[in-house]
C-alpha positions in Angstrom: 137.3 -26.1 109.3 135.5 -24.9 112.4 135.9 -27.9 114.7 137.6 -31.2 115.2 134.9 -33.8 115.0 132.1 -34.8 112.7 128.8 -35.4 114.5 128.9 -39.1 113.7 132.4 -39.4 115.1 131.3 -37.8 118.3 128.2 -40.0 118.7 130.4 -43.1 118.1 133.0 -41.9 120.5 130.8 -40.9 123.4 128.7 -44.1 123.5 131.7 -46.4 122.9 133.4 -44.7 125.9 130.3 -45.0 128.0 130.1 -48.7 127.2 133.8 -49.5 127.7 133.8 -47.6 131.0 130.8 -49.6 132.1 128.8 -46.5 132.9 125.1 -47.4 133.3 123.1 -45.1 131.0 120.2 -44.9 128.7 119.2 -42.4 126.0 115.9 -41.2 127.3 114.2 -40.2 124.0 114.8 -39.2 120.4 117.1 -42.1 119.7 115.4 -43.3 116.5 118.1 -41.9 114.3 121.2 -42.4 116.5 122.3 -45.3 114.3 122.7 -42.6 111.6 124.6 -40.3 113.8 121.7 -37.9 114.2 120.8 -37.1 117.9 118.4 -34.3 117.0 119.0 -30.9 118.6 120.5 -32.5 121.8 121.1 -35.7 123.7 119.1 -36.7 126.8 121.1 -39.3 128.6 119.8 -40.9 131.8 122.5 -41.8 134.3 123.2 -42.1 138.0 124.2 -38.9 139.7 127.5 -40.2 140.9 128.5 -40.9 137.2 128.2 -37.2 136.1 131.9 -36.4 136.6 133.0 -39.4 134.6 130.7 -38.5 131.7 131.9 -34.9 131.7 135.5 -36.3 131.6 134.6 -38.4 128.6 133.2 -35.4 126.8 136.3 -33.3 127.6 138.5 -36.0 126.0 136.4 -36.1 122.8 138.0 -33.0 121.3 134.9 -30.8 121.8 135.1 -27.9 124.2 132.6 -27.3 126.9 131.0 -23.9 126.4 128.8 -23.9 129.5 127.3 -26.0 132.2 123.9 -25.5 133.8 123.4 -27.6 137.0 119.9 -28.2 138.2 118.6 -30.4 141.0 117.6 -33.1 138.5 119.8 -32.5 135.4 123.2 -31.2 134.4 123.1 -29.5 130.9 126.4 -29.4 129.1 126.8 -27.2 126.0 129.7 -28.2 123.7 131.2 -26.7 120.5 133.8 -27.8 118.0 131.9 -29.9 115.5 132.8 -29.8 111.8 129.3 -30.3 110.4 128.3 -27.5 108.1 124.8 -27.3 109.6 125.9 -27.2 113.3 128.9 -26.3 115.4 127.8 -27.5 118.8 125.6 -29.9 120.7 123.8 -29.9 124.0 123.9 -32.9 126.3 121.5 -33.3 129.2 122.7 -35.7 131.9 119.4 -36.5 133.6 119.8 -38.1 137.0 116.3 -37.6 138.5 112.9 -37.9 136.8 110.9 -35.4 138.8 109.1 -32.1 138.8 110.2 -29.6 141.4 111.9 -32.3 143.4 108.8 -34.6 143.3 109.6 -37.9 141.4 107.3 -39.5 138.8 109.6 -42.4 137.8 112.6 -44.1 139.5 115.8 -43.7 137.6 117.1 -47.1 138.9 114.0 -48.8 137.6 114.2 -47.2 134.2 117.9 -48.1 133.8 117.1 -51.7 134.9 114.6 -51.9 132.0 116.8 -50.4 129.4 117.4 -52.0 126.0 120.5 -52.4 123.8 120.3 -51.2 120.2 123.0 -52.5 117.9 124.1 -50.8 114.7 127.0 -50.4 112.4 127.8 -47.1 113.9 127.6 -47.9 117.6 125.8 -49.9 120.3 123.6 -47.7 122.4 121.4 -48.4 125.5 118.0 -46.7 125.3 114.9 -46.6 127.5 112.3 -49.2 126.7 109.4 -47.9 124.6 107.0 -47.6 127.6 109.5 -45.6 129.7 110.3 -43.4 126.7 106.6 -42.7 126.3 106.1 -41.9 130.0 109.1 -39.6 130.1 107.8 -37.7 127.0 104.3 -37.5 128.5 105.4 -36.4 132.0 108.0 -34.0 130.7 105.4 -32.4 128.4 102.3 -32.4 130.6 103.7 -32.2 134.2 106.8 -30.1 133.6 106.1 -28.1 130.4 102.3 -27.9 130.4 102.1 -28.8 126.7 101.7 -31.9 124.5 104.1 -31.8 121.6 102.1 -33.0 118.6 105.1 -34.7 117.0 105.2 -37.1 120.0 101.5 -38.0 120.0 102.0 -41.3 118.2 104.4 -42.4 120.8 101.9 -41.6 123.6 98.7 -43.3 122.5 100.1 -46.9 122.9 100.2 -46.3 126.6 96.4 -46.9 126.7 96.9 -50.6 125.7 99.4 -51.1 128.6 97.4 -49.8 131.5 98.6 -52.4 134.0 102.3 -51.6 133.3 101.6 -47.8 133.4 100.1 -48.3 136.9 103.1 -50.4 137.9 105.6 -47.8 136.7 103.9 -44.7 138.0 102.0 -46.1 140.9 104.7 -45.4 143.5 104.3 -41.7 143.0 100.9 -41.0 141.5 97.5 -42.2 142.7 95.5 -44.8 140.7 92.6 -42.5 140.1 94.8 -39.8 138.6 96.6 -42.3 136.4 93.2 -43.6 135.2 92.1 -40.0 134.3 95.4 -39.5 132.4 95.0 -42.7 130.4 91.3 -41.9 129.6 92.3 -38.5 128.3 94.9 -40.2 126.1 92.3 -42.6 124.8 90.2 -39.6 123.7 93.3 -38.2 122.0 92.3 -34.8 123.4 95.2 -32.5 124.3 92.9 -30.2 126.3 91.8 -33.2 128.5 95.4 -34.4 128.9 96.5 -31.0 130.1 93.4 -30.8 132.3 94.9 -33.6 134.5 98.1 -31.6 135.1 97.0 -30.0 138.4 95.8 -33.4 139.7 99.2 -34.9 138.8 101.1 -32.2 140.7 98.9 -32.7 143.8 99.2 -36.4 143.7 103.0 -36.3 143.4 103.2 -33.9 146.2 101.0 -35.9 148.6 102.9 -39.1 147.7 106.3 -37.5 148.3 105.4 -35.7 151.5 103.7 -38.7 153.0 106.4 -41.2 152.3 109.6 -39.1 152.6 108.7 -35.7 154.1 112.2 -34.6 155.2 113.9 -35.8 152.1 111.3 -34.2 149.9 111.6 -30.9 151.7 115.4 -31.0 151.4 115.1 -31.7 147.7 112.6 -28.9 147.2 115.0 -26.4 148.9 117.9 -27.6 146.8 115.7 -27.2 143.7 114.7 -23.7 144.7 118.4 -22.8 145.4 119.6 -24.1 142.1 116.9 -22.3 140.1 117.4 -19.0 141.8 121.1 -19.3 141.3 120.7 -19.9 137.6 118.2 -17.0 137.1 119.9 -14.3 139.2 123.6 -15.0 139.1 123.4 -15.2 135.3 126.7 -17.0 134.9 125.1 -18.8 132.0 124.3 -15.7 129.9 126.7 -14.1 127.4 125.9 -10.8 125.5 127.6 -10.0 122.2 127.0 -6.9 120.2 127.7 -6.4 116.5 128.6 -2.9 115.1 129.3 -1.7 111.7 128.0 0.5 108.8 125.0 -0.5 106.7 126.1 -2.8 103.9 129.1 -4.3 105.8 127.2 -7.6 106.1 126.3 -7.7 109.9 122.9 -9.3 109.5 124.2 -12.0 107.2 127.1 -12.8 109.5 124.8 -12.9 112.5 122.4 -15.3 110.7 125.3 -17.6 109.8 126.7 -17.5 113.3 123.4 -18.3 114.9 123.0 -21.3 112.6 126.5 -22.6 113.3 126.2 -22.2 117.0 123.0 -24.2 117.2 123.5 -26.6 120.1 126.4 -24.6 121.6 123.9 -22.7 123.7 120.5 -23.6 125.1 119.0 -20.4 123.6 120.3 -17.9 121.0 118.4 -14.6 121.0 119.1 -12.0 118.3 117.9 -8.5 119.1 118.1 -5.2 117.4 119.6 -2.1 118.9 117.6 -1.5 122.0 114.7 -2.7 124.2 111.3 -1.8 123.0 109.7 -0.7 126.2 108.3 2.7 125.2 106.5 3.8 122.0 106.1 0.2 121.0 103.4 0.8 118.4 105.4 3.6 116.7 108.5 1.5 116.6 106.7 -1.6 115.3 105.1 0.3 112.5 108.1 2.3 111.4 109.5 -0.4 109.1 113.0 -0.9 107.7 115.2 2.2 107.7 116.1 2.8 104.1 117.6 6.3 104.5 119.2 6.6 107.9 120.2 10.3 107.5 116.9 11.5 106.1 115.6 13.2 109.3 117.0 16.3 111.0 118.7 16.2 114.4 116.5 16.5 117.4 118.4 19.3 119.2 120.5 19.3 122.3 117.8 18.8 125.0 115.7 16.2 123.2 118.8 14.3 122.2 120.1 14.1 125.7 116.6 13.2 127.0 116.2 10.4 124.5 119.6 8.9 125.2 118.9 8.9 129.0 115.6 7.2 128.5 117.4 4.6 126.3 119.9 4.1 129.1 117.3 3.3 131.6 115.4 1.1 129.2 118.6 -1.0 128.8 118.9 -1.5 132.5 115.2 -2.3 133.0 115.4 -4.8 130.2 118.6 -6.4 131.7 116.9 -6.7 135.1 113.6 -8.3 133.9 114.9 -10.4 131.1 116.5 -13.2 133.1 117.7 -16.5 131.5 117.0 -20.0 132.7 119.5 -21.8 130.5 122.8 -21.2 128.7 122.0 -18.2 126.6 123.7 -16.2 123.9 122.1 -12.8 123.4 123.3 -11.0 120.2 122.5 -7.3 119.7 122.6 -5.9 116.2 124.0 -2.4 117.2 124.1 -0.8 120.6 125.0 2.6 122.3 128.5 2.6 120.8 126.8 3.1 117.4 125.5 6.5 118.5 129.0 7.7 119.1 130.1 6.6 115.6 127.0 7.6 113.6 125.2 10.2 115.6 123.3 11.5 112.6 121.6 8.1 112.1 120.0 8.5 115.6 119.4 12.3 115.1 121.6 12.9 118.1 123.0 16.3 118.7 123.4 16.1 122.5 126.4 16.0 124.9 129.2 13.7 123.8 130.4 13.6 127.3 127.0 12.5 128.6 126.9 9.8 125.9 130.3 8.4 126.8 129.2 8.3 130.5 126.1 6.4 129.6 128.0 4.0 127.4 130.4 3.3 130.3 127.7 2.6 132.9 125.2 0.8 130.6 124.6 -3.0 131.2 127.7 -5.1 130.7 128.4 -6.5 127.2 130.7 -9.5 127.2 132.1 -8.8 123.7 131.8 -6.5 120.7 132.4 -7.5 117.2 132.8 -4.8 114.6 132.1 -5.8 111.0 133.3 -3.5 108.2 134.2 -3.7 104.5 135.9 -1.4 102.1 133.9 1.7 101.3 133.7 0.6 97.6 132.1 -2.8 98.6 129.7 -1.2 101.1 128.6 1.4 98.4 127.9 -1.5 96.0 125.7 -3.1 98.6 124.0 -0.1 100.1 124.4 3.5 98.8 121.9 5.3 101.1 124.8 7.4 102.5 127.5 9.1 100.6 130.9 7.5 99.8 132.6 10.1 102.0 130.4 9.3 104.9 130.9 5.6 104.4 134.6 6.1 104.4 134.4 8.1 107.6 132.4 5.5 109.4 134.7 2.7 108.4 137.6 4.7 109.8 135.8 5.6 112.9 134.7 2.0 113.6 138.3 0.9 113.2 139.4 3.5 115.8 136.6 2.3 118.2 137.8 -1.3 117.8 141.5 -0.4 118.5 140.7 1.9 121.4 138.4 -0.6 123.2 140.0 -3.9 122.2 137.0 -5.0 120.2 137.0 -7.8 117.6 137.5 -6.2 114.2 136.5 -8.1 111.1 136.9 -6.9 107.5 134.2 -8.6 105.5 135.7 -8.1 102.0 136.5 -11.8 101.4 134.3 -14.9 101.6 131.5 -14.7 104.1 132.9 -17.8 105.9 136.0 -15.9 106.9 133.9 -13.3 108.8 131.7 -16.1 110.3 134.8 -18.0 111.6 136.3 -14.9 113.0 133.1 -14.2 114.9 132.8 -17.7 116.2 136.4 -17.8 117.4 135.8 -14.6 119.3 132.5 -15.8 120.8 134.4 -19.0 121.9 136.9 -16.8 123.7 134.2 -14.7 125.4 132.2 -17.8 126.4 135.1 -19.4 128.2 135.3 -16.4 130.6 134.0 -17.3 134.1 133.2 -20.8 133.0 135.3 -22.3 135.7 133.3 -20.3 138.3 130.1 -21.7 136.9 131.5 -25.3 137.1 132.5 -24.8 140.7 129.3 -23.0 141.7 
């Protein structure tokens, strides 16, 4: 088993603990199926800011492990892993303590929590936002923050038009009457383009309201918001990079797909990428198709081989500098520069081995490398593009690479789940590195 708790058990535990500890909270949205133990992709829990530490403590005692924490000015996102459910291994929990956009509020958290409702079920009793607050949060998060109206939520938004007085009452402290009327009129017309057309007016109205009533407090919150966002983007404590290596036919792609499925919720974003950044010769690379015979082409020669690997090295660094993450992210590479050292012929490399080793050493940091191999006989039964002798050599060479560098080495001869569990256990270990620094940041 991969974890300690079933999802239903975790849902029951966390809300029972919140209730028994008398922590004021409300599930902000997507609570329709909570009585079935299904929170969707993640949980959005509205709480007071001074209760965050208590909620984190409750999560830690649940048996799940915290994989990462992303602290923003208005929300603390916690990514956990350790569920037993076959379809997912982790869950994300957003502890929302401000309902704002760039430090400009659109609803008061205290008011929303005062209006919360209690839903009772056989599984657990849960406090949720009332239907109007839920609709306004969905609307404002989509239009104001995200700049998009999610079609699956449209049915929840249209009833706002029949409760105009309450909408004015709820939003009126932060948004002008005229702008609210424009927003409601666009909802009545059920026109997404019109709704999004009010976005700029909403931003302006929220800014004017905040600056006119609380100028110094608003400026302080804006500076804190900017500091938090820049820290998340540029310090990159929340990003982990894993690379998979191994010969064709060892089962890397299958293992990666299973790992990505299992870790859904453990990270805010899981990005699977192949080999190297596509910054140059994009058209040629995109039209090349799947490599069916990796050793079919002749080597490039010493000069061109060195030139290509140098260009590749700079592409890796450019990609690392421009591809910044805004949430807890797991980036999985299918192959990397280490592959060239093991299977130079695949990359038509006939250059300097010394240069290659130097570039590998100074390439962007990879948090962990997982090498997947199988017996040569099994690999040949799956893919026979290269000879048995070459397959045997590669398996041996990948084993040497793993032992020399301390990489995770997985033999994928048994059931697929064994290789998947080994990968997940290793990623757990890697993900825990520097987590304490992020929590204290």
